[in-house]
C-alpha positions, 0 to 999 in steps of 0.5 A, a space after each residue: 522497505 515500503 514507500 507506499 501502502 502495501 496493497 497492490 497498486 495503491 500509491 498512498 504514501 507510507 506516512 499516511 498508512 496504518 501499520 497492519 498486523 497480518 496475523 491479528 494481535 488478538 490472535 497472538 500475531 507478533 508486533 515485528 516486521 515479519 507480521 506488519 504491513 503498511 495499509 492506507 485507511 481504505 485498504 485497512 478497512 477492506 481487510 477488517 470490515 470487508 473480509 479481504 484476507 492477506 497473507 505475507 510470507 518470509 520474503 515479503 510476498 503478499 497474497 490478497 484474497 477477495 471475500 469470496 476466496 478468489 485470489 486478487 493478487 500474489 507478488 511483492 509490494 515492497 520498494 514501489 514508488 509513485 515515480 515508477 508508477 507514473 512513468 509506466 502510464 501512457 501520456 493520456 493516462 493520468 491519475 484522477 485529479 492530476 495536473 496537466 503535464 508541466 505542472 507536476 509536483 515534486 514526487 517523493 517530497 515528504 510533507 510534514 505538519 507541525 514544527 520540524 
């Protein structure tokens, strides 16, 4: 369902994310797919310490509000991939730290640590 962080535009891969309870567990939020969203460390901290708010509907449409209450994003964040984001960039736009064309790493490769 998610290849990356559930925050709009974030390309941190799912395996590097925390699972966030949209309705907090302490406030009786359930631990099931309807209430869970992968968030990278940066965006998880925005929600918990930065007072950003997330709402997730039954169709996995997310609404993100800034601390001042203004809407930052409304839409889907499922099934995104780094490849789709990379192909939408113009040739002069590269992610910070990205290698020059011809030196691309294999996109979508899963990196693991420890024994298989």
